C-alpha positions as CSV (number, residue, x, y, z in Angstrom):
1,M,124.1,78.0,271.9
2,N,122.1,77.9,268.7
3,S,124.0,78.1,265.4
4,D,123.5,81.1,263.2
5,P,122.2,79.9,259.8
6,A,123.3,83.1,258.1
7,R,126.8,82.6,259.5
8,D,126.8,79.0,258.5
9,G,125.7,79.9,255.0
10,R,128.8,82.0,254.6
11,K,131.0,79.0,255.1
12,Q,132.2,76.7,252.4
13,A,133.8,73.4,253.4
14,G,134.4,74.8,256.9
15,K,136.1,77.9,255.6
16,P,134.6,81.4,255.5
17,V,133.9,82.6,251.9
18,K,135.7,85.9,252.2
19,P,139.0,84.4,253.4
20,L,138.7,81.9,250.6
21,W,138.6,84.7,248.1
22,F,141.5,86.3,249.9
23,D,143.5,83.1,249.5
24,W,142.7,83.0,245.8
25,H,143.8,86.6,245.4
26,S,147.0,86.0,247.3
27,W,147.7,82.8,245.3
28,I,147.3,84.7,242.0
29,G,149.6,87.4,243.3
30,V,152.4,85.0,244.3
31,C,152.1,82.7,241.3
32,F,151.6,85.2,238.5
33,G,152.9,88.4,240.2
34,L,156.2,88.4,238.4
35,M,154.7,87.8,235.0
36,L,152.0,90.5,235.6
37,F,154.8,92.8,236.8
38,T,156.7,92.1,233.5
39,I,153.7,92.9,231.4
40,C,152.5,96.0,233.2
41,W,156.0,97.4,233.8
42,S,156.9,97.0,230.1
43,G,153.5,98.2,229.0
44,A,153.9,101.4,231.0
45,F,157.2,102.2,229.2
46,A,155.7,101.1,225.8
47,A,153.0,103.9,226.2
48,L,155.8,106.6,226.2
49,S,158.4,104.7,224.1
50,Q,158.2,107.2,221.2
51,E,158.8,110.0,223.6
52,F,161.8,108.2,225.1
53,D,163.2,107.7,221.6
54,W,162.9,111.5,221.1
55,L,164.9,112.1,224.3
56,V,167.9,109.8,223.4
57,T,168.0,110.3,219.6
58,P,169.5,113.7,218.4
59,S,168.2,113.4,214.9
60,A,164.7,112.8,216.3
61,R,164.5,116.4,217.5
62,V,163.7,119.4,215.3
63,A,162.5,123.0,215.7
64,S,158.8,123.3,216.2
65,F,156.8,123.1,213.0
66,S,153.1,123.5,212.8
67,G,152.5,123.7,209.0
68,D,151.1,121.2,206.6
69,I,153.2,118.1,206.1
70,D,154.6,117.8,202.5
71,F,154.7,114.0,202.0
72,S,155.8,114.5,198.4
73,G,158.8,116.6,199.5
74,I,159.7,114.1,202.2
75,F,159.5,111.2,199.7
76,D,161.8,113.1,197.3
77,A,164.3,113.9,200.0
78,V,164.6,110.3,201.0
79,K,164.9,109.1,197.4
80,Q,167.7,111.6,196.9
81,Y,169.5,110.5,200.1
82,F,168.9,106.7,199.4
83,P,168.5,106.5,195.6
84,N,168.5,102.7,195.6
85,A,166.6,102.0,198.8
86,R,163.0,100.8,198.9
87,I,160.7,103.2,200.7
88,E,158.3,101.2,202.8
89,F,156.4,103.7,204.9
90,L,156.2,107.5,205.5
91,Q,154.7,108.7,208.8
92,E,153.9,112.3,209.8
93,P,155.6,113.8,212.9
94,L,154.1,112.7,216.2
95,Y,154.4,116.2,217.7
96,S,155.5,119.6,216.3
97,V,159.1,119.0,217.6
98,F,159.3,115.6,216.0
99,P,160.6,114.9,212.4
100,A,158.8,112.9,209.8
101,S,160.0,109.3,209.8
102,V,160.4,107.1,206.8
103,D,161.1,103.4,206.9
104,V,163.4,102.1,204.2
105,I,165.1,98.9,203.2
106,T,168.6,99.6,201.9
107,V,170.4,97.7,199.0
108,Q,172.1,95.6,201.8
109,G,168.6,94.6,203.0
110,E,168.9,96.6,206.2
111,R,165.8,98.2,207.6
112,R,166.5,101.8,208.7
113,I,164.5,104.8,209.8
114,V,165.2,108.1,208.0
115,H,164.4,111.4,209.9
116,V,163.3,114.3,207.7
117,D,162.8,117.9,208.9
118,P,159.3,118.8,207.8
119,A,160.2,122.5,207.6
120,T,163.3,122.2,205.4
121,L,162.5,118.8,203.8
122,K,166.1,117.8,204.5
123,V,167.3,114.4,205.8
124,I,168.7,115.1,209.3
125,G,169.7,111.6,210.2
126,T,169.1,107.8,210.0
127,Q,169.2,105.0,212.5
128,S,168.5,101.3,212.8
129,I,164.9,100.3,213.1
130,F,165.8,98.9,216.5
131,T,164.5,101.8,218.6
132,I,163.1,102.1,222.1
133,E,159.6,101.9,220.6
134,R,160.5,98.8,218.6
135,F,162.0,97.1,221.6
136,F,159.0,97.6,223.9
137,R,156.6,96.7,221.1
138,E,158.3,93.4,220.5
139,Y,159.0,92.7,224.2
140,H,155.6,93.8,225.7
141,E,153.5,92.3,222.9
142,A,155.2,88.9,222.5
143,L,158.5,88.6,224.4
144,F,160.1,88.8,220.9
145,G,158.0,86.0,219.7
146,F,159.3,83.4,222.2
147,Y,159.2,80.6,219.6
148,G,155.8,81.5,218.3
149,A,154.1,81.3,221.7
150,G,155.0,84.7,223.1
151,K,151.8,86.6,222.3
152,F,149.8,83.7,223.7
153,I,151.8,83.9,226.9
154,V,151.5,87.6,227.3
155,T,147.8,88.0,226.3
156,A,146.8,85.0,228.5
157,C,147.9,87.0,231.5
158,A,144.7,89.1,231.1
159,V,142.9,86.2,232.8
160,P,144.8,86.2,236.1
161,L,144.7,90.0,236.1
162,I,140.9,90.2,235.9
163,L,140.6,87.3,238.4
164,A,142.9,89.1,240.8
165,M,140.6,92.1,240.6
166,I,137.4,90.1,241.0
167,S,138.7,88.2,244.0
168,A,139.8,91.4,245.7
169,L,136.4,93.0,245.3
170,L,134.8,89.9,246.8
171,F,136.8,89.8,250.0
172,Y,137.3,93.6,250.5
173,R,134.2,94.6,252.4
174,R,132.3,97.8,251.3
175,W,135.1,98.7,249.0
176,W,133.0,101.3,247.3
177,Y,133.3,103.5,250.4
178,R,137.0,103.2,250.7
179,F,138.4,105.3,247.8
180,F,139.7,108.0,250.2
181,E,140.7,105.7,253.1
182,L,144.4,105.4,253.9
183,R,145.2,103.9,257.3
184,T,148.7,104.4,258.6
185,G,148.2,101.8,261.3
186,K,150.8,100.9,264.0
187,S,153.3,99.4,261.6
188,S,154.8,99.8,258.2
189,V,153.0,96.6,257.0
190,S,149.6,98.2,257.9
191,F,150.4,101.3,256.0
192,W,151.6,99.5,252.9
193,S,148.7,97.1,253.0
194,S,146.3,100.1,253.1
195,L,148.1,101.8,250.3
196,H,148.0,98.6,248.2
197,K,144.2,98.5,248.6
198,L,143.8,102.2,247.9
199,A,145.9,102.0,244.7
200,G,144.0,99.0,243.6
201,L,140.7,100.7,244.0
202,W,141.8,103.8,242.0
203,S,143.1,101.4,239.3
204,L,139.9,99.4,238.9
205,W,139.0,101.2,235.6
206,F,142.5,100.6,234.3
207,V,142.5,96.9,235.2
208,V,139.1,96.4,233.4
209,L,140.3,98.3,230.3
210,I,143.7,96.5,230.1
211,S,142.1,93.1,230.8
212,L,139.3,93.6,228.2
213,T,141.7,94.7,225.5
214,G,144.3,92.1,226.5
215,G,141.6,89.4,226.3
216,W,140.7,90.6,222.9
217,Y,144.3,90.3,221.7
218,L,144.3,86.7,223.1
219,F,141.2,86.0,221.0
220,E,142.7,87.7,217.9
221,E,145.9,85.6,218.2
222,G,143.9,82.5,218.7
223,R,141.9,83.2,215.6
224,Y,145.1,84.0,213.6
225,K,147.2,81.1,214.8
226,L,144.6,78.4,215.5
227,G,141.6,79.5,213.5
228,D,141.1,80.9,210.0
229,G,144.4,82.9,209.9
230,K,142.6,86.2,209.5
231,F,143.8,89.4,211.2
232,A,142.1,92.2,209.1
233,D,138.9,92.8,207.2
234,V,140.5,94.1,203.9
235,D,144.1,94.0,202.9
236,S,146.4,93.0,200.0
237,F,147.8,90.1,202.1
238,P,146.3,86.7,202.8
239,L,145.7,87.5,206.5
240,A,142.6,89.5,205.5
241,V,139.1,88.2,205.2
242,N,138.7,90.1,201.9
243,V,142.0,89.9,200.1
244,L,142.7,92.5,197.3
245,P,144.6,90.9,194.4
246,K,148.2,91.8,194.3
247,L,149.4,94.1,191.6
248,Q,152.6,93.8,189.6
249,T,153.4,97.3,188.2
250,P,156.8,98.1,186.8
251,P,158.4,101.2,188.4
252,D,158.4,103.1,185.1
253,Q,154.6,102.6,184.7
254,R,153.7,103.9,188.1
255,L,152.3,107.4,188.4
256,P,154.5,109.9,190.3
257,F,154.2,109.9,194.1
258,H,152.7,113.4,194.1
259,D,150.0,112.5,191.6
260,L,148.9,109.5,193.6
261,L,148.9,111.5,196.8
262,V,146.7,114.2,195.3
263,R,144.3,111.6,194.1
264,A,144.0,110.1,197.6
265,Q,143.5,113.6,199.1
266,T,140.8,114.4,196.5
267,T,139.0,111.1,197.2
268,R,139.0,111.6,201.0
269,P,139.1,115.3,201.8
270,D,137.6,114.4,205.2
271,M,140.7,112.3,206.1
272,H,143.9,113.7,207.7
273,I,146.6,111.5,206.2
274,T,149.0,110.2,208.8
275,G,150.9,107.5,206.9
276,I,151.6,106.3,203.4
277,Y,152.8,102.9,202.0
278,P,154.0,103.6,198.5
279,N,153.9,100.0,197.5
280,R,151.9,97.6,199.7
281,G,151.1,94.6,197.7
282,G,151.5,96.7,194.6
283,Y,149.1,99.4,195.8
284,F,149.5,103.0,196.8
285,Y,148.1,102.7,200.3
286,V,147.1,105.7,202.5
287,I,145.9,105.7,206.1
288,G,144.7,108.4,208.4
289,Q,142.2,109.9,210.8
290,A,138.7,111.4,210.0
291,D,136.1,112.4,212.5
292,D,135.8,109.0,214.1
293,I,136.4,108.5,217.8
294,L,138.9,106.0,219.2
295,V,140.2,104.2,216.1
296,R,143.7,103.5,214.9
297,D,144.8,105.1,211.7
298,R,144.2,102.2,209.4
299,A,140.5,102.2,210.2
300,N,140.4,104.8,207.5
301,K,142.3,103.8,204.4
302,I,142.5,104.0,200.6
303,Y,144.1,101.6,198.1
304,L,145.0,103.2,194.7
305,D,146.1,101.4,191.6
306,P,149.5,103.1,191.0
307,R,149.3,102.7,187.2
308,T,146.0,104.6,186.8
309,G,145.4,106.3,190.1
310,E,142.0,104.5,190.3
311,V,140.6,104.0,193.8
312,V,140.4,100.2,194.3
313,F,139.2,100.3,197.9
314,N,138.1,103.2,200.1
315,Q,137.3,102.3,203.8
316,H,135.6,104.6,206.2
317,A,135.7,103.7,209.9
318,D,132.0,104.3,210.2
319,D,131.3,101.6,207.6
320,L,133.0,98.8,209.6
321,S,131.1,96.1,211.3
322,A,131.0,96.1,215.1
323,Y,133.6,93.3,215.2
324,W,136.2,95.2,213.0
325,R,135.4,98.6,214.6
326,W,136.2,97.2,218.0
327,S,139.4,95.6,216.5
328,D,140.5,99.1,215.4
329,M,139.6,100.6,218.8
330,A,141.6,98.1,221.0
331,D,145.1,99.6,220.3
332,P,144.2,103.3,221.2
333,L,142.5,102.1,224.4
334,H,145.2,99.7,225.4
335,F,148.1,102.1,224.9
336,G,146.3,105.4,225.6
337,T,147.3,107.0,222.3
338,F,143.9,108.5,221.6
339,G,144.4,111.7,223.7
340,G,148.0,112.4,222.8
341,L,150.7,113.0,225.5
342,V,148.1,113.6,228.3
343,T,146.5,110.1,228.1
344,K,149.9,108.4,227.3
345,V,151.3,109.8,230.6
346,L,148.2,108.7,232.4
347,W,148.6,105.2,231.0
348,F,152.3,105.3,232.0
349,V,151.5,106.2,235.6
350,F,148.7,103.6,236.0
351,G,150.9,101.0,234.3
352,L,153.5,101.6,237.0
353,V,150.8,101.4,239.6
354,L,149.7,98.0,238.4
355,A,153.3,96.8,238.3
356,G,153.6,97.8,241.9
357,L,150.4,96.1,242.9
358,A,151.6,92.9,241.2
359,L,154.6,92.8,243.5
360,S,153.3,94.4,246.7
361,G,150.3,92.2,247.2
362,A,152.0,88.8,247.5
363,W,154.8,90.3,249.6
364,L,152.3,91.7,252.1
365,H,150.4,88.5,252.3
366,L,153.6,86.4,253.0
367,K,154.6,89.0,255.5
368,K,151.4,88.6,257.4
369,R,151.7,84.8,257.2
370,Q,155.2,84.6,258.7
371,R,153.9,83.2,261.9
372,S,151.8,80.5,260.3
373,R,153.4,77.0,260.6
374,K,151.7,76.0,257.4
375,S,153.1,78.9,255.4
376,G,156.2,77.2,254.1
377,I,154.2,74.1,253.0
378,K,151.5,76.1,251.4
379,W,153.6,78.5,249.3
380,R,156.8,76.5,248.5
381,G,155.5,75.2,245.1
382,T,153.9,78.5,244.3
383,L,157.2,80.4,244.8
384,M,158.9,77.9,242.5
385,M,156.3,78.8,239.8
386,A,157.0,82.5,240.5
387,G,160.7,81.7,239.9
388,V,159.8,80.2,236.5
389,F,158.0,83.4,235.6
390,T,161.2,85.3,236.5
391,L,163.2,83.3,234.1
392,L,160.7,83.2,231.3
393,P,161.1,86.8,230.1
394,L,164.8,86.5,230.6
395,A,164.8,83.6,228.2
396,S,163.4,85.9,225.5
397,L,166.6,88.0,225.4
398,P,168.5,85.5,223.1
399,I,165.6,85.7,220.7
400,M,166.1,89.5,220.7
401,W,169.7,88.9,219.5
402,V,168.3,86.8,216.6
403,Y,165.9,89.6,215.8
404,L,168.8,92.1,215.7
405,V,170.6,90.0,213.2
406,R,167.5,89.6,211.1
407,I,167.0,93.3,210.7
408,G,170.7,94.0,210.1
409,P,172.5,94.5,206.7
410,K,173.5,91.6,204.5
411,I,177.1,91.5,203.6
412,D,178.7,88.8,201.4
413,G,175.5,86.8,201.7
414,H,175.6,86.8,205.6
415,R,173.4,88.8,207.9
416,Q,175.2,91.2,210.3
417,L,174.1,92.5,213.6
418,A,172.0,95.6,213.3
419,E,173.4,99.0,214.3
420,L,172.7,99.6,218.0
421,P,172.3,103.4,218.6
422,I,174.1,104.4,221.8
423,G,171.1,106.2,223.4
424,V,168.7,103.3,222.6
425,T,171.2,100.7,223.8
426,A,171.9,102.5,227.1
427,F,168.1,103.0,227.8
428,V,167.2,99.4,227.0
429,G,170.2,98.0,228.9
430,L,169.5,100.0,232.0
431,W,165.8,99.1,231.8
432,L,166.5,95.4,231.6
433,L,169.0,95.6,234.4
434,M,166.6,97.4,236.6
435,T,163.7,95.1,235.7
436,F,165.4,91.9,236.5
437,S,167.0,93.3,239.6
438,I,163.6,94.3,241.0
439,K,162.2,90.8,240.2
440,L,165.2,88.9,241.8
441,I,165.0,91.1,244.9
442,W,161.3,90.5,245.2
443,L,161.7,86.8,244.7
444,W,164.5,86.6,247.3
445,S,162.4,88.7,249.8
446,C,159.4,86.3,249.4
447,Y,161.6,83.3,249.8
448,R,163.1,84.7,253.0
449,L,159.7,85.5,254.3
450,N,158.6,82.0,253.5
451,K,161.6,80.5,255.3
452,V,161.4,82.5,258.5
453,P,160.7,80.0,261.3
454,P,157.3,80.5,263.1
455,E,157.4,82.2,266.5
């Protein structure tokens, strides 16, 4: 019988090309599945973290208010409530039923969030800066720092994520025809395998988006930590390419908050102000949104000299270079904040889908290979690596404890543990318990599949 050249051309080292890509896809799933699960799972909750805070924090809920936000009245209310505190940042309500939030540093050095009702301009409560939003921001972004390498570890996972997608498309024949194909098959494994493929196809756009922005964060962190140490175009801190000279203005020589705010509004009538830093590097710093598409708030910003009200720097998002414009687009795209609650819920759902794909793929593959005599030899070391990725995020929890002490009050010269709100603590605790339970059950299931003797 004559050999088929076309068929021979599809082989590489005696192995068909498509099964080779399948093996690569499976190896990525088993080796990096738990880490990808950690990132996608936490990222899903990060997308709706502010909404979860609203659910568990009584002082974060107010009657619906749709009027103009009086930042001056909010500032005065907080100054009256905390006369000796340093006001760091004022932020408008996220939704009509949210209060305005103000970050302050008390005389004890504790960072707190003050909630102000935008309708009555009354302080309705305060809480530690340790919120659900803060937890997921620190955990999802960098595993609470993880000794300076956390962000590198997290963002580097964009590489196996995109490789898993590419390898899947290379071995899944005619995938572009299979967006509505769900095969129940004769067994539960066949059904879950088909569902895994179907969910993966519908998540392609999301994988590309998350991988692209995640890869960008990896580049940014590399530039910041290993390159020139720059993280912004213009700022009053050394991390900017163009650094504004810091100002030293005594409090009694600063113009009133209201006057500086009016000056900013007059300078940029096109900008809807969303946040104000009364003293950032000595400047009165205002950020917001104009008519630009898909940029974070600080793409539009104004720096005022607090002594004279002079505009020192006025940035329009449209004036940014392509590099810095993309830098300001990455966050809204990565977390889905650009479309309000609708896109955030969509990001939450697809984040959960990716988390499920990270776990189901490797389990299905090991299930199918149960009868292979080489299965145990082939995957033993890989499963050990998966175990390492189970413990890695767990090792970040002691760092969280250090973080809680760092943001707590200072009494008699010693830092104390920050206040842990009951609702926030319960939510975070249950989430961590559920997360590591899922991972340990998955790891044990894969180990058992790998140890089943061949028939």
